[in-house]
Phi, psi and omega in degrees: 000314185282326179305305183303315178300317177294320188291321177298316188293317184293335175293327186262356185262158172257335176219131177252129172262118179252123188259135179230141181270136183284344180265014183215195184257184176273113187286151175308318178301323182290320178298325180302304181302320174300320189284334176294316176300314175296323179295324183269003180063036190257130174300142184249139169238131175271130176249109176272112190256170176072032183288353182283343189281141176307324182263019177292132176224079185305329182294336175295324177288324182294320179295314175304319180292325179294327175294341181259017174071024178248094184267126176278165184294338177285342176256022172091016186259194184248350186279132177279133173222157172211144177275118179234169168225106186298328178293316180270342187082004183291139170071007177294316182294324180289330179292315177298329179288332174295319179292325172295326175291322180291325181291323183290323177297323182272359187044059183272112184219151175221148189270121182276345184274052176203172181291140188294145169231153179175203184230149173270129184269317181194153180220149178207166178255117182261134186305316188263337190251351185087211182281120176254129174244126172268118187236161172241123183279130183243344168205170182066188176230139185257130179234159178295134176101354175293145171270122181245138170247119171229116185058230178266018184239146182215169184168166179256130183291124184265319183205153178228143180224155181271186185295341178261005179086010175278146177290144185224132188276319176212152182239118182278190182299149181054031171259128176264132177222160169255140185237145176250139175133352175285150193271009175192196184254109175290162181279141179300133182098350178293141171278156177231147179230154171257141181243150179277334185243133187290319185301321181299309181306312182300318180298311181301309180303313180296325173295324182285323178297317180295318180297320184295319180298310181304321181291324175291328168299316176295325189272357175296130181276113175279152188281133173257172174295326177297320178296320174299321176302316186294318179296320179298313176307316175286340165092301188235070181279136174228158176240139174246104181277132182226137177247124190244127176238142178216176186279319175233157181295326181302315176301314180296317181296314179303312184292320182298318177298312178304313190290317183294336180289341182282340179313139182230173175309318180276332180233127180248119185273129191238115178267098190280335174199144180218148179192169182263132181128175184291164174285117185252170183296327184297321177305315183292325182291324181286327183291322177300314184287336184244006171064050186244167174256149176252133181241122181246124176260107181063015174234166183233161172290145180246161176061222177260036179291321180294321172298310180302317179301311178300313177294328181264008180051056174259133177278117170257118178248132178245135179232159169232003180230125187300322178302318179300321185293316185297310184297322170301314185293321177297318180300312181303318182291323179292331170300322186279344175293143177288133184287152179279139177258121171244147184266143168236122175287122183266331180180159175234143174228148191252141176285119179252328179218163180230136176241126179264127179236128185295148173073350183245316184113202191264127173250138189259130174266111190243154171248123179283125191271319180201161182066207181226148171254125184253150181299323182260020181279157165281147183224152166242138180262124185245124178244116176058037181076003178245143180277123182266318188216143167236126182196215173219166190281145174267323178209160170220118185237148163244124195044246183257358187265135170290137177230159179285320184211157175226130180269176185298142176088357184256154176257166184194168179243131181236142174236128179271136183300125173053035185208121180240348184282079174245146177234152174301142182094345172297154180247130173266125182240125179258131180220159174226159186265131183241136176271127180246127184297122181291149177261149178286137182290000000 
C-alpha cells in the first residue's frame, strides 16, 4: 500500500525531503523512500529529526547514509542535510532555506500564465460535497470555472480549497488544492489538463472511459482448453469474486494489488468491480449476479443496500486496516481449499494364535505391541513387511466382551471384515484418516 504511495509521490515532486530520526537507525521504509526518489531522478534533502532528544546521534544517521553511497555535505558530499527538531521547531527555517537553494541551483521554474496542468494526488467521495479531488498544480494557474479533464473524468471547477479548508480563487504552480466539480473520482497519479471548451473535455473523457472498458474486456481471462485441462487436473479449481469499495482511490488501488497477489493455482481472486464511495444497492445486485463478496474499506452500506444484502444473503465485510482485510481473505481462501487427508497409525498388534469358528470365520488372537487398537479403526494386514490386505475390523473382543479399544500389552481377539487368510506372526496395523487444513502456498 505504501510502496504505491511513495512511488506516486516521487513522480510528482521536484525535491524530496527525507526525514530520519536521529535517535534511531535508517528504517527499511526510509531506504525504500530513498530508492523511489532515486528511481524518479528526484534530488534529495535529508532532514535529521528529533535532535532535542538526549540519546540523539545525527552522526550515526550520516554514517548510515554514507554506507548507502549517499554522502551529505558535512561528510564532504553533495547532498544537503540539516538537523532539525519538529517538536521544538529548531532548524526548520534553515532546512527550508536549503530547499530553496536547491531549487535555485536546479532552476525549478514554471510559467503561471497558461492553462494549468498537474497531477491528481488523491480522490474521494464526500457525503455532502460529492467527488473531491486533491490535485497538485505543476504549471500554469488553475481558476474556479475552468473545465478540467483528469483521466476519464471531467467537469467544471465549482470550488477550490487549500490544505486548511480555506476558499481559494486560483492556484499557481506547485500549489496543492482540493477541487469540487469532477463527475467521478479520478485515479491517483492521473495527469489533469484545463480545456477552453467543455465539449472537448467531455469527448476525451468519454473516449478514455470507452477505451478503458474495452481494455478491461480484453484482459478478462477467457477460458482456454489448456486452462480447462489444468483445472480438471487440479480437481478443485475455484474462483473468489470480490467487489471492492473504498473511501479514497489510493486505498482501493493498494487493496486491489494485495488481493490479486493472493491468487494461487487452485484459487483465483477475481476483482469484478472496484470503486470509490459507499456500498450501494447496485453493488449488492452485482454481487448477487456474479456470486461475489463485497469488501468495504472505511466505507459502509448506504440506503437500503444492507437490507438487500440480507435478503440476497450477500456477505458484506467492512475493514479499516488493510492487513485485517488481507488476513481475513487469506483465511477464507484456505477454507475454500479441499483439505488433505493424512493417515495416522494408532497402534500395531501381532497375531499369536488363530481360532476358526464355524459360521463366523477366522478370529485372530493378538497381542497389542504399541499404541491402541480401536474398534472403528481401519486396519492393514502386514506379512513379512508387505501389506497383504487393507480393510476394517468386524469385531474387537477382550475374552468374550466386545470392547471399544485395547491398549499396549493386552491381548485381544480380532476379526477382519470379509477376510480370513491370516497367519501367525502377521502384524495388524490400525490407522485412521485425519483431514489437515491446507495452507496457501
